[in-house]
PAPA-105333 format. One line per field, with one value per residue (C-alpha): x negated, y, z negated; residue in three letters; residue number from 0. Coordinates in steps of 0.001 Angstrom, whole numbers. Layout:
<atoms>
xx	c(X  ...)
yy	c(Y  ...)
zz	c(Z  ...)
resn	c(ALA  ...)
resi	c(NUM  ...)
</atoms>
This chain:
<atoms>
xx	c(-83892  -85085  -82631  -79722  -80840  -81001  -77526  -76101  -77686  -76214  -72797  -72656  -74006  -71162  -68529  -69814  -70738  -67857  -68500  -68374  -70046  -67540  -64929  -62891  -59609  -58551  -55173  -53466  -51211  -51127  -47399  -45837  -46356  -49917  -50983  -49188  -50907  -54299  -53884  -52877  -56002  -58153  -56651  -57461  -61133  -61186  -62755  -64344  -61177  -60657  -57412  -56848  -54057  -52937  -51746  -53455  -51741  -50598  -46949  -45651  -41902  -41873  -42598  -41670  -41377  -40395  -37500  -37001  -39526  -37755  -39054  -36852  -37479  -37391  -37610  -36783  -34824  -33169  -34402  -31728  -31184  -31388  -29635  -29705  -31437  -34564  -36622  -36961  -40734  -40237  -38050  -40740  -43344  -40905  -40378  -44083  -44972  -41809  -40503  -37693  -34472  -30698  -28124  -25841  -22443  -21623  -18446  -17071  -18042  -16609  -13131  -13226  -10710  -12875  -14670  -13695  -12918  -12480  -10385  -11996  -10337  -10205  -8467  -8889  -7066  -4577  -6217  -3455  -4012  -7752  -7182  -4964  -7524  -10318  -8379  -7844  -11554  -12584  -10357  -11859  -15353  -14430  -12942  -16248  -18194  -16191  -16777  -20484  -20787  -19105  -21671  -24790  -25482  -24256  -26017  -23079  -23012  -20834  -20984  -19397  -16970  -15877  -15066  -13014  -11117  -10440  -9152  -6926  -8074  -10538  -10998  -9578  -8658  -11072  -10457  -10852  -14001  -15766  -14991  -16255  -19434  -19898  -19569  -21748  -23758  -24884  -26526  -27511  -28051  -26173  -22438  -20575  -20497  -24304  -24977  -25116  -22539  -24313  -27698  -26648  -23548  -23429  -26496  -29180  -30847  -27613  -27355  -31005  -31793  -28429  -25986  -27271  -28994  -31133  -31806  -35427  -35989  -39503  -41975  -44668  -42572  -41286  -44633  -46214  -45071  -47305  -50157  -49925  -50155  -53165  -55032  -54803  -57535  -58921  -61293  -59963  -60869  -58340  -55535  -57136  -58244  -61927  -62498  -64326  -62245  -59312  -59739  -57114  -56403  -57426  -54933  -55265  -54801  -56133  -56582  -58785  -58591  -59929  -59426  -61383  -62171  -60590  -61952  -59916  -60354  -59029  -58095  -61260  -63454  -64287  -64607  -64114  -64654  -63131  -62218  -58502  -56119  -52930  -50651  -48209  -47102  -43340  -41152  -40608  -44345  -44652  -41875  -43729  -46979  -49046  -51049  -52331  -53023  -55768  -54849  -51123  -49090  -47450  -43905  -42355  -43813  -42894  -39328  -38986  -40232  -37706  -34740  -34478  -33321  -35429  -32796  -32746  -31530  -31561  -31576  -30926  -31613  -30010  -31008  -28443  -28600  -25796  -23579  -20028  -19199  -17582  -19803  -19140  -18303  -17443  -18376  -22034  -21102  -18404  -17360  -16450  -13928  -14388  -12795  -16331  -17560  -20789  -20621  -22206  -20275  -22016  -23067  -24782  -25662  -28633  -27097  -27554  -31186  -32229  -29665  -29545  -31364  -28372  -29431  -27251  -28448  -26629  -26923  -26612  -27618  -28123  -27298  -26228  -29543  -31449  -29426  -30131  -33855  -33972  -32302  -33696  -33225  -31242  -28788  -28466  -27932  -25139  -23393  -23673  -22415  -19423  -18549  -19148  -17012  -14161  -14522  -15173  -14093  -15649  -16997  -19835  -23432  -25911  -28724  -32041  -33959  -33437  -35419  -34614  -36381  -37634  -38754  -37673  -39721  -42847  -45097  -46484  -43067  -40527  -37587  -36545  -36109  -35127  -31716  -30678  -28328  -25544  -26563  -30258  -31280  -33201  -36055  -36484  -37024  -39390  -41407  -41363  -43098  -45613  -49230  -50842  -54258  -56094  -53479  -50921  -47852  -46118  -43609  -40032  -38997  -40738  -38757  -35960  -33870  -34754  -35520  -34981  -35803  -38942  -38950  -38676  -41848  -43628  -42717  -43409  -46934  -47505  -46018  -47990  -51232  -50751  -50263  -53469  -55386  -54509  -55804  -58989  -59695  -59154  -61284  -58733  -55804  -52359  -50099  -46886)
yy	c(-13223  -10161  -7730  -10084  -10350  -6543  -6205  -8661  -6742  -3504  -5156  -6453  -3201  -1330  -3772  -3569  74  1212  -1393  473  174  -982  1516  1237  1293  1131  2721  1337  3922  7735  8306  10008  7092  6377  9999  10308  7164  8373  11732  10020  7862  10883  12911  10014  10275  7500  9383  6525  5774  5147  5788  3813  5118  3250  6329  9580  11610  11523  11612  8149  8240  12008  13294  16243  16304  19020  19061  22000  24015  23507  21433  18611  15835  12335  10795  12136  15390  16244  17074  15220  15738  19425  21578  19220  19411  17627  19021  16826  16789  17148  20197  21617  21287  22601  25734  26154  26061  27978  25147  26483  24663  25028  24146  21287  21837  18218  19180  20976  18215  15501  16997  17256  20090  22120  19288  18206  14502  13538  10692  8043  9221  12915  15350  16080  14314  16539  17809  16524  13020  13308  14711  11776  9266  11037  11110  7352  6841  9108  7256  3994  5382  6414  2970  1469  3759  2471  -1160  -471  1022  -2061  -4285  -2430  -4741  -7839  -10320  -10099  -7985  -7476  -5687  -2294  -4072  -6423  -3379  -1985  -5261  -5098  -1578  -3108  -811  -1948  517  -943  1801  4152  7128  5095  3440  6672  8173  4951  5256  8827  7847  4720  3996  7608  7149  3450  2887  -422  -1179  -1795  -5549  -5615  -3081  -3878  -1926  -2177  -1083  1805  3399  5988  7645  7921  10902  12876  11954  12779  15667  17093  16746  19551  18705  20802  20219  20911  22932  24348  24644  23259  20119  18268  16441  19661  18382  15347  17470  19830  16895  15559  18865  18920  16265  15795  18405  20409  23309  25721  23375  20340  17501  16793  14491  11321  9292  9572  7488  7763  5260  2377  -431  -2911  -6470  -8617  -8366  -11001  -11098  -12945  -12297  -9045  -8004  -7271  -7115  -5230  -5781  -3387  -3898  -2203  -4698  -2494  -4134  -2403  -3685  -2610  -3753  -3327  -2335  -288  -1318  1451  -83  -68  -2994  -3621  -3945  -6346  -8421  -8474  -10203  -7020  -7593  -11071  -11799  -14341  -16413  -16155  -14176  -16446  -17600  -15414  -12322  -13360  -14127  -10718  -8987  -10795  -10404  -6647  -4939  -2684  -514  1468  5047  6240  9761  10992  14610  16200  19640  21427  24559  26098  25112  23908  22718  24718  26689  28529  27473  23802  22822  21943  18247  16540  12901  10630  7967  4905  1479  81  978  2997  3954  7439  8440  11517  14616  17769  21012  23264  26699  27515  26405  27554  29892  29477  26144  24293  21037  18218  15440  12105  9677  5932  3070  -670  -2857  97  1827  -1346  -1718  1879  1500  -1411  377  3162  6837  7136  4488  6242  9598  8120  6680  9865  12003  9728  10265  14026  14416  12631  15094  18315  17711  16701  20186  20103  19978  17156  17583  19002  16832  13801  12213  8871  8015  4424  3528  -95  -688  884  -1839  576  1135  -1481  557  3635  2829  15  -970  -3224  -5962  -7431  -10503  -9681  -10035  -7646  -10139  -10020  -6277  -6708  -9135  -6680  -4158  -6552  -6812  -9985  -10131  -6957  -6067  -3479  -2373  974  2763  3947  270  -111  2744  1183  4337  6307  3824  5151  8763  10889  11644  7883  7357  10163  8863  5238  6235  7699  4695  2137  4074  4362  592  74  2568  619  -2596  -988  305  -3188  -4609  -7143  -7560  -8655  -11323  -12815)
zz	c(46366  44439  46126  45362  41746  41486  43035  40532  37675  38994  39404  35862  34501  36192  34986  31433  31684  29480  26814  23541  20204  17589  16358  13214  15135  18776  19462  22559  24115  23884  23562  20564  18174  19297  18942  15605  14325  15558  13840  10586  10725  11505  8660  6315  7235  9826  12713  14660  16599  20288  22169  25376  27602  30727  32652  33597  30862  27265  26248  27122  27772  27270  30740  32920  36701  39167  41577  43890  41902  38572  35652  34359  31848  33324  29854  26392  26627  23321  19847  17902  14205  13312  10721  7754  4402  5695  8556  11606  12256  16009  15461  13187  15956  18574  16488  15892  19605  20638  22782  24959  24097  24245  21612  22603  20986  20202  18348  21387  23802  21571  21603  25402  25425  27786  29566  33053  33337  36978  38325  40497  43725  42977  40718  37038  34239  32397  29252  26982  28396  27782  24303  23345  24633  22761  19486  19710  20425  17521  15087  16328  15720  12169  11598  12733  10374  7416  8369  8888  5414  3932  5660  4484  1546  3366  5599  7981  11109  14152  17464  18006  20331  17534  15389  18270  18433  14704  15273  17945  20682  23326  26208  29426  31910  33689  31379  28184  29499  30453  27038  25442  27541  26367  22704  22749  25910  26175  22761  22679  26421  26091  25862  22569  23161  22682  19939  16223  14246  10899  12188  14434  12898  11493  13006  10343  11978  11601  7915  7185  9526  10595  13460  15691  18961  21279  24963  25932  29104  28985  31847  29546  29108  26067  26084  24801  21380  21890  23235  20278  17871  19782  19717  15926  15785  19310  20698  23631  25869  27386  26377  28028  25780  26277  23317  24434  21979  24392  27523  30266  33054  30796  31317  28473  29717  26860  23106  21498  17743  14739  11050  10861  14423  17793  21326  23917  27647  30267  33889  35144  33270  30297  26888  23530  19985  16688  13220  13998  16784  16712  19591  20482  23776  24265  23283  26996  27583  24644  26225  29559  30498  30839  27657  26781  23141  22417  20512  21255  18767  16197  16902  14184  15873  19403  18351  16709  19872  22056  19688  20277  23466  25635  27274  30493  30194  33783  35163  38670  39626  42692  44028  46211  48386  46296  43370  43907  40411  37588  35215  32002  28442  28063  31620  31240  31314  33344  33471  36382  35362  37573  37242  37278  33822  33849  37533  37657  34523  33032  34974  33760  35510  34695  35181  31492  31388  34872  36478  40230  40149  41635  40006  38726  36427  36310  33389  34029  31784  31455  34478  36627  35915  36845  40037  41014  40300  42723  45620  47784  47006  50256  49038  45680  47363  49497  46428  44391  47269  47748  44082  44261  47368  45633  42760  44696  48294  51591  52345  49796  51101  50906  48383  49537  47075  44867  42069  40437  37176  37227  33694  33972  37142  35673  34257  31669  30056  31246  30006  28072  24386  22048  20722  17845  19149  17048  15078  14904  11270  9036  8735  12515  12259  9327  11458  14350  12087  10526  11660  12924  11297  12378  15031  13936  15871  16136  18320  18151  18061  14672  13096  11056  10709  13841  16608  20147  19202  19545  15826  15231  17266  15434  11982  12952  13947  10505  8695  10713  10312  6547  6300  8295  6166  3013  4561  5854  2377  993  3787  4983  7342  6346  7800  6455)
resn	c(MET  ALA  PRO  LEU  PHE  VAL  LEU  LEU  LEU  VAL  HIS  PHE  ALA  LEU  VAL  ALA  GLY  ASP  THR  SER  SER  PRO  SER  SER  VAL  ILE  ILE  ILE  GLY  ALA  GLY  MET  SER  GLY  ILE  SER  ALA  ALA  ARG  THR  LEU  HIS  ASP  ALA  GLY  ILE  HIS  ASP  ILE  LEU  ILE  LEU  GLU  ALA  THR  ASP  ARG  ILE  GLY  GLY  ARG  VAL  ARG  GLN  ILE  GLU  ILE  GLY  GLY  TYR  PRO  VAL  GLU  LYS  GLY  ALA  ASN  TRP  VAL  GLN  GLY  VAL  GLY  GLY  GLN  LYS  ILE  ASN  PRO  ILE  TRP  GLY  ILE  ALA  GLN  LYS  ILE  HIS  LEU  ARG  ASN  PHE  PHE  THR  ASP  VAL  THR  ASP  TYR  ASN  ASN  PHE  THR  THR  MET  ASN  VAL  PHE  LYS  GLN  ASN  GLY  GLY  VAL  TYR  PRO  ARG  ASP  VAL  VAL  LYS  THR  ALA  VAL  GLU  ILE  ALA  LYS  ARG  GLY  THR  GLU  PHE  GLY  PHE  ASN  ILE  SER  GLU  SER  LEU  LYS  ASP  SER  SER  GLU  ASP  MET  SER  VAL  LEU  THR  ALA  GLN  ARG  LEU  TYR  ARG  HIS  VAL  PRO  THR  ASP  ALA  LEU  GLU  MET  VAL  ILE  ASP  PHE  TYR  TYR  TYR  ASP  PHE  GLU  ASP  SER  GLU  PRO  PRO  ARG  VAL  THR  SER  LEU  LYS  ASN  THR  GLU  PRO  ARG  ARG  PHE  GLU  ILE  ASP  PHE  GLY  GLU  ASP  GLN  TYR  PHE  VAL  ALA  ASP  ARG  ARG  GLY  TYR  ALA  SER  VAL  VAL  ARG  TYR  THR  ALA  THR  GLN  PHE  LEU  SER  SER  LYS  ASN  GLY  ILE  ILE  THR  ASP  PRO  ARG  LEU  LYS  LEU  ASN  LYS  VAL  VAL  ARG  ALA  ILE  ASN  TYR  SER  LYS  ASN  ALA  VAL  THR  VAL  GLN  THR  GLU  ASP  GLY  SER  VAL  TYR  HIS  ALA  LYS  ALA  ALA  MET  VAL  SER  ALA  SER  LEU  GLY  VAL  LEU  GLN  SER  ASN  LEU  ILE  GLU  PHE  LYS  PRO  ASP  LEU  PRO  SER  TRP  LYS  THR  LEU  ALA  ILE  TYR  GLU  PHE  SER  MET  THR  VAL  PHE  GLY  LYS  ILE  PHE  LEU  LYS  PHE  PRO  TYR  LYS  PHE  TRP  PRO  THR  GLY  PRO  GLY  THR  GLN  TYR  PHE  LEU  TYR  ALA  HIS  GLU  ARG  ARG  GLY  TYR  TYR  PRO  ILE  TRP  LYS  HIS  PHE  GLU  ASP  GLU  PHE  PRO  GLY  SER  ASN  ILE  LEU  MET  ILE  ILE  ILE  THR  ASP  ASP  GLU  ALA  ARG  ARG  ILE  GLU  ARG  GLN  THR  ASP  ALA  GLU  THR  GLU  ALA  GLU  THR  MET  GLU  ALA  LEU  ARG  LYS  MET  PHE  GLY  SER  HIS  ILE  PRO  ASN  PRO  THR  ASP  ILE  PHE  VAL  ALA  ARG  TRP  TRP  SER  ASN  ARG  PHE  PHE  LYS  GLY  SER  PHE  SER  ASN  TRP  PRO  ALA  GLY  VAL  GLU  GLN  TYR  HIS  PHE  ASP  ASN  LEU  GLN  LYS  PRO  VAL  GLY  PRO  ILE  TYR  PHE  THR  GLY  GLU  HIS  THR  SER  GLU  LYS  TYR  SER  ALA  TYR  VAL  HIS  GLY  ALA  TYR  LEU  ALA  GLY  ILE  ASP  SER  ALA  GLU  ALA  LEU  ILE  LYS  CYS  LEU  LYS  LYS  GLY  SER  GLY  GLU  THR  PRO)
resi	c(0  1  2  3  4  5  6  7  8  9  10  11  12  13  14  15  16  17  18  19  20  21  22  23  24  25  26  27  28  29  30  31  32  33  34  35  36  37  38  39  40  41  42  43  44  45  46  47  48  49  50  51  52  53  54  55  56  57  58  59  60  61  62  63  64  65  66  67  68  69  70  71  72  73  74  75  76  77  78  79  80  81  82  83  84  85  86  87  88  89  90  91  92  93  94  95  96  97  98  99  100  101  102  103  104  105  106  107  108  109  110  111  112  113  114  115  116  117  118  119  120  121  122  123  124  125  126  127  128  129  130  131  132  133  134  135  136  137  138  139  140  141  142  143  144  145  146  147  148  149  150  151  152  153  154  155  156  157  158  159  160  161  162  163  164  165  166  167  168  169  170  171  172  173  174  175  176  177  178  179  180  181  182  183  184  185  186  187  188  189  190  191  192  193  194  195  196  197  198  199  200  201  202  203  204  205  206  207  208  209  210  211  212  213  214  215  216  217  218  219  220  221  222  223  224  225  226  227  228  229  230  231  232  233  234  235  236  237  238  239  240  241  242  243  244  245  246  247  248  249  250  251  252  253  254  255  256  257  258  259  260  261  262  263  264  265  266  267  268  269  270  271  272  273  274  275  276  277  278  279  280  281  282  283  284  285  286  287  288  289  290  291  292  293  294  295  296  297  298  299  300  301  302  303  304  305  306  307  308  309  310  311  312  313  314  315  316  317  318  319  320  321  322  323  324  325  326  327  328  329  330  331  332  333  334  335  336  337  338  339  340  341  342  343  344  345  346  347  348  349  350  351  352  353  354  355  356  357  358  359  360  361  362  363  364  365  366  367  368  369  370  371  372  373  374  375  376  377  378  379  380  381  382  383  384  385  386  387  388  389  390  391  392  393  394  395  396  397  398  399  400  401  402  403  404  405  406  407  408  409  410  411  412  413  414  415  416  417  418  419  420  421  422  423  424  425  426  427  428  429  430  431  432  433  434  435  436  437  438  439  440  441  442  443  444  445  446  447  448  449  450  451  452  453  454  455  456  457  458  459  460  461  462  463  464  465  466  467  468  469  470  471  472  473  474  475  476  477  478  479)
</atoms>
């Protein structure tokens, strides 16, 4: 019996081998918000923190991959909100680390005078036809802005689609729908019938930080912004974080909490203790069953989590042996107008960022993105090539490589970013932000003005950490 007893002791020692002594705060997730929150805590003198990250890297939904030897961003890609009176903090870091980026001329693209808009079965729409359709759409957007401003101090709300109906123009044909997609789905990742007008229009980041946007194309990756932030408080060597307070491949599966303490259990059997936890998991993860809260979160919190949308902003990258699409000013993007709204609508080449790369990126969202995630890459390649051959002819080559981003299928993310649906009240958002006892929540979805954006995640991490710091100094948690 002695050998069996020894084996059991060894077994339980291994399972509990990563059991930690209590920390002040455990941060769950090492994306932009988690790292920002951790740095804020550290800068406030709270150094006994522990960061548990489910994947093998930091950065969260900011991630670079390679296709055909060229780096592309499968997640966040733009620094949005530049050129205003206030400095976007992400732009400030990007400038500091010399992040390679390219100006996106939104004004030029929005007038579509030099953009190619392809018909479903081939050929390009006459530019005067496109210009007329765009002018109608722009006036509808301005009409929506005015209604949104009138609703700011009201409890009333409506969808973007309702505003379009009030304007007496709802996109119906293929050209109108692809322009509508470009204006709304490209930004919100959901159609106008879903999105709250009052809480999304006009874009607060444009008002606060400026309308300019920059497309990141750097071999170090957009996630170098997250890594830079991390190295400001975590020890590193030769650019690699070596600080024992960051633990990778730690999948949190349960959070037990009482009034003044939390216990976190991970998938590998490790157990960690702290006075408080900062959960920076995505809204999609909170809506899934990945993390179990013990006891269950109160109903007001659960309702708030489920009221908001976790969208799917899909990307497909195709690498070709040579380019067959137009290049030059005004051609970086082209649109495919299909009677099925959202069917491979937005295409972008990389000749400006990586000359000779022969890469196309396709943007799809919502149900189409989910459908594409479920099918094989071969099926997606066949569909995209059918569309391309209608646009550019049957002679074009097949791609040599394909990559399909699958954020929705990934249990550690369950989508791309959050969206505020029409009819969801302000108090629901307030409850989404609020802590439950010693458990605090952060992420782009907790940023009231900048949800869905990297700078929203960064600023939300600071705000959530500052709220936690106040409570730690008082020695108590806070619940509504």
